[in-house]
N, C-alpha and C positions, 0 to 999 in steps of 0.2 A: 306637164313638166314635174314630176315632184323634186322638191328642191331643199338644200341643205345652209343653213346659215349657220356658218363655219366659227362666228364670235360672236358670244351675247356675255353677260354677266346677270347673276341675278346678288342683292344683299340684304343682310338684316340688321338694322341698324341696333336693333334690342339685345343683338347677339355678342356685338363686341363694336369696338370702336372704328370709324371711318372718317380720320382724320384728315385725308384727302377732299371730303366733301364741307369742310370747313370753309373756305374761301367764299365769299359772297357771291362770284359769278356763277356757280355751279350750283347755290342755294336752289334752284328749279326741281333739281334730283336729288335734294336733299331729306330722301323718302325711302322705306322697306320695297322693295321690288322682289316679288316672288315670279315662278314658272307660271302660275294661274296668271299671273299680269299678263305674261308673253302670251300666251297659249291662242287668245283671239287674234291678235296682232299677226301672229307666225302663220298660222290658216288662212287668214283674208290674203297673206302675200303669196300663199302655195306652198310654204315652208313644212314639211314633213317631220326632218329632223334637225337638229343643232349638237352643235359644242358650246358646252358650257365652260368659261373660261374663269381661272381667279381673278381674286380682287387684291389681294392683302397676301405678304409675303406670312402666311400662318399655315401650318400643315393641320389644323384643327379645320380650317375653313375649308381644304381641299377634303378629308374625308367626312364632311357635312357635305360638298358638293358631288362624292360618291354615292353616298346614300340617296340623295335626292334624284341622282340619275339611277339611279337601281330601281327606282321607285316609278320613274318616267318613261311615259311613251314617247316621248318629245325629245328627250335630250340621249344623245348616241351614243356621247363621250364626253371626258372632262380634262381639261387641261389645268392641271394643280401647280401647286408651287411645291419645293422643297428646298433647303440648303444646299445647293451646290457645293459651298466649300467644306461642307460638313466631311470628315473623312467615313463616315457612315452614311455615305449617301446611296449606296447600291443598296444597303439594306434597308433604309427607310423606303428605299422604291417597289425591293420584293416585300415588305409588309402592308403595304397599301390593297385594299381590296379592288377586284375589277371595276373596268371601267375606262381607267386613267388612259388617255390615248396621246398626252403629251404634258410637258414640264416647261413654267413659264416662270422669268424674275425679272421684274421691274428693273431693266437695266438703263431705261432712260432717265432714273433718280440716283444712278450711281456717280458721285463726282469726278470717279476717275473713269475716263472717256475708251482707256485699257482695259477695262474691267474683264472683259471679254477673254481674254488674251492669260490673264494669271492662271499660274498651275495649277492651283486649286480650285478655279473655276473650271477651266480644262477636265481635270480631273473627274468633276461632277459631272460633266458634259459626256462623258465617258461612260458613265455608269448609265445617264440616259440613253445612249445609243445601245448599250449592252441590253437595256431593258426593253428595245425594241418600239421604242418610244421616240416621239417626234420631239421639237424644242423650238417654242416661239420665241421669238427676238422682239421684244419692245425696244426699241433704241428711236433714239433723233438722228437728223440726218449726220452731224458731226460725230458719231457713234458708229457710222459705216464704215471706218476705214478697220475697226477692230472687229466689227461683224466679218469681212470679207476676209481678213485673215483667219479669223475663227474656221470661217465655213471650208476654204481651203484646208488647213490643217487635218479637217475632221469630215473628210468625205465618207465616212461608216455611218453619219449621223443627219438625220435629215431635219433640216432646218424649216420654218417656217415663220415667214416676216410680218409682222403686225401692222396694221394701219399704214402702208407703204413707205414705213418708216417717219410717217409725220410731216410729209414734207410742207413748205409755207405757203398754202394754197392761197390763203388772204393777201399776200403781198404780190402773188406771182412770179414768184421765182422760181426757176426750174434745176440751174446750177448752183453749187455743184453736187446737187441731188439726185439728178437725172444720170449722170457721169457715174456715180457710185452705184446707181441700181442697175445699170447698166451691167456692170464689171460684178456686182453680186449675181444676177443674173446669169452669169456665164459658169457659174458652179451648177452641177444639174440635180445637188441634194438639196436645192433651194426651192421653196414655194412661197407665194407672196399673198398676201390676203387683201381684198378691193373690199377695203374697210375702213372706217375711222375718216373719210375726207371730208364729210360735211361739219366737223370740230374743229379742222383744222382751216374752214374756210371763213369767213365772216358769218357767225350764229344768225344774224336776223337778216342777210339779205343775198346768201348765198344762189347762185344758179348752177343748172348743170352744166353749163358752158364753162365756168370755171375751173371743173371738176374735170375736164375732159382732157387737157394736156397730160394731168397726172395718172389716170387712167390708161390713155393711151401709151404714156411710157412704160408702163409696166406689164400691159398686156402686150407692147410690141418685144420686151426684153425677156420675159419669161416664158410668152407663147398661154393660150390659154388654157393647155394642157396644165400649166404650174400655178394659174389663177384663182383662186377660190372668193366667192363672195361672203361677207361676215355685214351683220346686221351693227356691231359695235351697241345694241341696246342695253341697258336703259341710256348708256352715254351720251347715245345720240340724239336724245330728247333734247339736249340745250341746244338745237340744231333744227331737228327735223325728227318728225312722228317716222315711227318704223315702217308706215307701207312709204311717204315719202322715201325713205332711204334704197327702198327696193324698187320703187320707180326709177330712181336715179342711176341705180345700178343696171336696172333692166334698159333705159336709155341708152348708157355708155357701151354697151355690149350690143346694142341693136345690130350694129355693122359686120356681126360674127356670125359664122355660118350655124346651123341647127345643132351640130355635133360641138362645135366651140363653145356655145352658149351653154350646150349641157354638163361641157365640163368646169364652167366658172360656177355654177350653179347647184352643182351636185359631184361630178365625179372628182376632179381635183381634191376634194375635200375627201372622199372615200380612199382615195390612193395615199395622201399624203397623212391621214391618221387612221388608216387602217381598217375604215368601219364597217367592210365588210357591204354586203348587198341589199340589207335588209330596209 
């Protein structure tokens, strides 16, 4: 089965500062990562197409990612960044080259838990919807109420929840995260990425069994037809190699039917990001 990795990054430390890599715990990934670094690992996992996701709130990075995608046989689409609060958000989107399939902002870093409900943000999200793009939700569990309000208010926009909204896997707690996930999943315009779990668990000792309650929650809430695999490479390298992340996803989805697994590992990403059949 040809697979899509719906969430990975690259970054070039020589091109621009990445202050988020300054803290000592993330020192192991404080280096440049390119598509060439990914290709062999993706191929070994059966991945033939990917979605490259923004790292920094930087329009120049988005332009560079689109240029990379245009030259790559691997990258099927880019989730980039624009300033959603800018009055000219629609014009900025219109001025970007082809290959953009979605937009993301690091809501997890916003001090306002209701950031997604701000009128200027909603205006920008409207521009994303009008452009026929998806919007990736990068939130923490306490920000899910604002996300739920937003997806309910904007049924015309496709939302994709990144990393299950980063539940506290290391502590084993499920609530209130699980209840909020079910409420979010009640809105049919929302998809969820089965990604980012290993770095929310204990980096040194995680086991698939610890991930299972969280994976099962999203698979049950959204259904496999709205869940998609993502590696979160190279961030995942803090806790696991690319192949280990892919193998964990395989194990977590082993109980699904062949058609359901085809959705999680390819079909859902194609629908959510309108990637076509290539």
